[in-house]
N, C-alpha and C positions, 0 to 999 in steps of 0.2 A: 726481809731481803728479796731481791728479785734476781731471776735467772732466765736466760734465753734457752730455748730448746730447739736444736737445728737438725736437719737431715740432708744427706746428699741425694738429690732427686733429678729426674729427667735424664736417667742414665741408660735408657734403652736406645735402640738404633733400628730404624725401619720398622719391620714387623716384630722385632725382638723387644720384649717387655722385661725389664729388670725387676721392677717393684710396683707395689700398689700406691703410686704417687698420690692419687686423689684421696685415699684413706688417710695417708700419712699427713697430708696437708690439713686435715681436720684436727690434728694433734699438735703439730710443731708451730713455732712462732716465726722461725726463719728457714728459708729453703735455699740450699746451695745447688744451683741448677747448672748442669753440665752445658758447655758451650760449644759442643760439636767436635772438640779435639780428642778427648779420651772417650766420649760417649755423647749421645744426643745427636739430633739432626734438626733442621729448621722446623719441621712440623711438631716434633716433640718439645722443642724450645718454646714455640708459640702456645702450645696446649698447657704446658706446665706453668708458664708465666700467667696464663689466663686463670687457671685454677687457683694459683697462689693469690692473685689479686682479688678473686671472688671471696676468698677466705680471710682476707686481711693479713696474709702471711708475707713477711718481708722477703725480697728477692736479693740473692747474692750470686755473683758470677763464680762458678766453680771451675777455675781455669786449671788446665793441665797440659801434659805433653801431648803432641800430635801423634797418638798412639791407640787407635781403635782396637787393633788386634790384641794388645796387651792391656787394655782398659786403663792406660796411664799408670800402671803399677810397675812398669820397667824403668829403671834409671836411664835417662838418656843424656848424653853430653850435649849441652847447649850453651852457646855463648851468651853473655849478658845482653848484648845488642839484639840477638835473635829472640831471646825470651821476652825482652821489653816489647818488641813488635808483636809477638805471638800473644801476649797478655793483653795488649791494647786491642788487638783484633778480636779476641774472645769477649772482652767486656763490651765492645761496641756492638758485636753481633747480638748478644743476649739483651743488651739495653734496647735495641730496636724492638724486640718482641715485648719486653717489659713495658715500654712506652705505648705500644699498640694496645696493650691490655689495660692501660690506664695508671701505670706506676712507673717505677724506674729501678735500675740496679742500685742498691744502696751500700753494698760491700763486696769484698772479694775474698775468697778462700782458695788457696792452692789445693790441688787434688793429688792423692797418691804419692808416687815417687817424687813429684815436684815439691809436695808438702815437706818432705823429709830433706830433700836436697837443699831447698832454700832456707830451711831452718838452720842448717849447718854451714852454708855458704853465703857470706855477706854480699858478694857480688851479685848473686842470683836474687837474694832478697831485695837489694837496692834496684834491680832491674824490674822486679814486680811493682815496687813502690813508684818508680819512675813512670811506668805505664799508667798506674792508678792516678797519679797526679796530673799527667798529661790529659787524661780523659775527664776526670772530675776531681779536684782537690778535696771534695767533701766525702769521698768514698772512705769506708772503714776497712781495715785489714783484720780478718779473723784467722787466728793460727795459734800455734803453741807458745806459751809465754816463756820468757827468759831465753829465747833463742835469737838468732840473727834476724828473723822476721820482725820480732818486736823491737830489736835494736835499730834496725833500718827505718822502721815506722817512726820511732822516737826521734831519730836524727832529722827526719824530713818533715816533722810536725804533722804526721798522719795519725789519725786515731787508731789505736790497736785494741782489740778485744781478745783476751786469752780464752782458749778452748780446751775443753776436757772431753773424754770419750767415755760414755757409760757402758759400751759393749766390747771394749778392748782392754786387755791387761797392759801393764807398762814394764819397761825394763827398769832396773834400780837406778839408771841415769835419768829417768823421767821421760823417755821416748817410748813410742808405741812398740809393743813387742811384735816382731814379724809374725804374720798370719800362720806361718807353718810351725811355729812353736806350740807344743801342747799347753793348753790353757790360755792361748793368746786371745781367742774370741769367747767372750763370756756369755753364758745363758741368761734368760730373762731374770731369774732371781738374783743372780749375781750382779747383773746390769742395774737393777733397781737399787740394790744396796750401794753399788759404786757411785750412782748419780747422787744419792743422799750424802755419801761421804764426801764427795767433791764439793757439793753445795754447802755443807755445814762445817766440814773440817778441813777442806783443802787437800784431801788425801785420796789416792786411788790404790788399786790392788797391784802389786808387783808380781811378775811371773815367779819370783823366788819365794813368794809368800809374805814379803814384807810390805810395808807401806811406802808409797811414793808421793811426794809433794806435788800437787797440781793446782795451779792458780787459774781459775776459769770463771768467766761471767757467762759462758755459753757452753751448753753440753750437747754433744752430737750422738745420735743414734743412726747408725748406717742403714740406708734404705735397702741394701742387699743382705743384711743380716737375716738368718731364718726367723720367721714370725716377727719381723721388725715392727710392724704396725701395732700388734698387741703388746710388744715390749715397750714401745713409746707410750702407749696409753697407760701402762702400769707405771711407768716412770713419771709421767705427768701427774697422775693421781697421787702417787707418793709424795711428790714435791708440794702439791696442793695441801695435802694432809699434814705435811710438816711445817706449814706456814710459809713456804717459799712461793712468792708470786711469779708465775711463768709469764714472761713479757719479752717482746723483741727488744734487742739492744739498738737497732737502727731505726 
């Protein structure tokens, strides 16, 4: 079997550095690069795209709310029309730097609060898909399976790839547990075990101690998780040893 390994990257701003993007790009196969709304700026977008292309890592537009102060993790009321335009704007901005580096944006993944809002709200999910199709109908959507994001993609004929998280616990309903809950962020050992469980059994850890079904062809390791690079290295090594080929989906 094959599985993609992705990470949220390019999430600094100005002189502020969020994570070791260069080291993470030596491990992952897909990079969800911030587009300047929740994080990132033109220089960081250019640099991260160039590093990704050098390493043969696929580039995805990590679109989010226009919320630098809140890092895109605050739920913001947005109309579908405004979200369509903001999504199109972000894809186009990142694609300019991706093409300057010699590749292109191949997929889109919503960030933070928008990820959860669009997963639950069909109108917002449709707005994201509309922007993707206006820009390039060949773009793939990466997100949580069996949600409005997948339903919207299916209805529009857009390719959808389900995503699981190695470093986060889930609610019994199959959603990511809020970061403030005890046990919501997993340590490296637990993250490795969860990545293998998602890959081979389609199950993740629930904050209540139970197992939660997760359908995923791509697994995310957050770039801002403590010791994220070492965690990603251990996850990739464990997947390789288990016979899972780590390969980009796009």
